[in-house]
N, C-alpha and C positions, 0 to 999 in steps of 0.2 A: 686550223687548216694545214695537213700535210702537204697540198699541191694541188694545182687546179690547172687544167687545160681551158681556155675560152677560144675556141674557132672564130675568127673575126671574117675570114674568106675562105671558102670551100671550094671555090670553082677553080676553071683553068682561063687561058687566054682570052676565049671567047666570051666568056661571063654568060650568064643563064639569068633571063633569058638573051639570046643571040638577037643582034638589032638586024631585023629584016628577017628573021626566020619565024616559019609557022609550025615548025614539027612538035610532035605532041610533048615532047619536054618542055618546050619554050611555051607552048599553050597553058599547061600547067602552070609553069611559073608564073606566067602574067595572071594568072587567074588567083594563085596564092602566092602572097609575097614570103611566105615562110621558105619556098623553094627555089627562091632565087640565089644565086652564086656569083659572088664578086671573085677576085684572083687571089692567090694564096698569101695568107697571113695568121700565123698562130701564136698565139700569146700564153706563154707558160708563167706560171705563179708560183715560187717555192719559198715559203717566209716572205721576206722583205724584197725579194728578187723577182724582177718581171723582165722575161726574156720575148723578143718577139724572134720566131724564127720565118725568116722571109717576109717580106712587107711589099706585096703586091698591087696594094691599093691605099691611099691613106683613109684607112677605116677607125682610127682612134676616136674622131671626132664623131664617126655615125654610132657608136657603142656609148657615147658620153664618157669616153677614157681619155679626152683631152688634156687632163692634168695628171694623169699617171705617170709616175716616174719610170723611165725605161733604163734598166740597168745594162743591156746587153742586146745587140742584134746579131744574129747568124744568118748570112745568106748561102742557099745551098747552092745557086749559079746567076749568072746575070742576064737570063732572059728578062725583057721587060715585065712580064705578067708577075715576077717575083722580086723585084727592086723600084719599081716606079712610084710607090709611096714614099721613097726615100727623097724623091725631089721636093715633097712638101715638108717632111719632116726634118730634112736638113736646117730650117728655119726655126727649129725649135728654142725655145727661152730658157729650157732647160741646160744644165750644164753639159758638156758635150759628151754625148753617148757614142760609146764603142761599138763599132761595126766589123764583124768577122768575116773575113771573105777569102775564097782561094785564088791565088792568082795565077793558076795555072791556064785560063782561059777567059779573057776579058771582052765585052762587049763595049761598042761605042758609046752606047748609052750609059754603061757602068763607069766606063773611064772619063765622062763628064762630070760625075760625081767626085771620082778619085782628084781629079784637077779643081774641083771646086767644093770642097767637102762642107764649108761653113761649119756649122756645129756638130759636125759627125767627125769620128776619129776611127779610120780604118787600119784594122789589122789583119795581117795574113794567117790563115791556118794551114796545118798541112795534114794529108791524110792519115788516120790511125793515128796521128799525135794526140794527145790527150790534152786538152785546156782546162785548169782548174779555176774555177771561179771565186769559191773559196771553201773551205774544210769538208763541206757536204755536197759540193757540186761540181761536177765535172761532164763535160760535152767533148766527144769523140768524132771529128768528121769520118765518115766512111763512103768510099766511093759507090758509083750508081750507074747502070747504063742509060744514057742519053746520047741527045746528039749533039751537046757540048759538054765539056769536061763538068760534072754535077757531082754533088756529096749530099747524102743524108747525114743524120746525126745520130748516134748514141747519147742518149742524156742518161746520166747515173745520179741521181739525187737520194742520199742515205740508202743506196742498194736496191732503190726502185727504178726500173730500167725501162727506158721508153726508146725505142727506135721510130726516127721518123724518115721515111722512105717516098720522098717525092723529088722530082720527077724521075721514073725509072721503067725500064721493060725487064723484068726480073733484078736479078742482083749478080754482080760480077761473081765469081767464085770466090775470093779473097773476103768480099764481104757477107758472103753466105756461110762460109766457113767460120767467121768472127762471131757472127751473132747466133749460129746454132751452137759453138761451143758453150756460149753464155746459159745457155739451156734454162735460162729464168727470166725470160721477157715479160715484164708486166703488161704494156702496151704497145702496140703498133700502129703507125699512120700508114696507109697503104693508097698508093695511087690508084685510080680505077678510073681512068679518063676516058674510056670508050665502052659501047655496049657489049655483048656476047659474040656478035658477028662480026665487030671490026677488028681489025688487026693493024697493028702501027709499030714501027721500028725501035718507037723510044718512049713510048707509055705502054703501061698494062691496060688490056680490057678486062672487065669485071670477073671474067673466068681466071685470068691469069693473076689477078689480085686475091682471089680466094685459093687459089694454089699456091701462092706467096704465105697466106697467112696459115693455111695446113702444114706448110714445110717449118715454118718458124714456130708454131705452136705457142702463141703468147696467151697470156689470161685472159686480154681483152685487145680486140681490134677494132680501128676506126676506118672505114673506108671514105677515101676524099678525094680531092682534085677531080670533081665529078663536071664532066663538061656535058652541054646539052645534046651530044652523040650518043650519049649513055641513054638507058631506059627511064623513063618517067619514074617518078619516085617510088609511087606504091606499085609498079610493076618491079622495080629495083629490089625493094624490101622482099618480095614475093619471091623473086628469083634466088636471091642471097639465101632465104629459107629454103629452098628446095634444092640447092645446089650445094649446100654445107651441111656435113654431118652433125648431126645432134650430140652432145649438147653444145659443139662448138658455135654453132649459128646463134646461141643466145648470149654471146657474148660479143657480138658483130655489131657494131654500132655505124649506122648510115650519117657521114657529117652533113652538117647544115651550117647556113651563117648564123652565128649565135649561140650554137650548141656548147655547154660547158659541161666538162667531166672532171668531176672530183678526184683524185688521187687516195687511194686508202692501202696501207700495206698490213 
């Protein structure tokens, strides 16, 4: 296996269904468990390396991965829906797990983890500075547009390039220039928190996500970080197909909890 992405949590802070909500998206998720979404948690596998990017909920147990060795964790930002799974994972019986984070803006919840790390080792990263994990794998933090200091990541595994772009409203110019100059993105994960009629200062709606994909022109894309404030899944799939030029729409995947994408070069 060249590499694999296992999406454990594809939702927002609200989760889907949102407690007490009877919107069409939540009703769809209540009816069909496949459409339920937990907080952001993405597991990347490269040979013998297992990397979590964000750990918004303690989802390893849910997917029977409680004995999986986690080599590294990267945290995009310190909002609770991207870190709260660490409160359980810090009790791991595995040897200490390195957790990379940016020290540019720290929430009180994350500061608690820094003060009491238990079996986690926290390491700082800097924007645009490459972190070489081995001879074949590097991760570069890239700035995003969010309401606190937030980073996405460019993952380079044997020249297979993956851009992780959650949570963001479009992209800062330096990040857009950095990614477009690569001109060879294999996979992009894009935030599409909201439906087409909703505008927000720190998250994309589906139209903005599709526009971002069009600008980056990756070989494949995953629409994710989807809240109950987006369209129900069946409507959202139709909307993507209708509003994306062919053949680009054939290479756009809608994330769901449990989705596995195998990487092929």
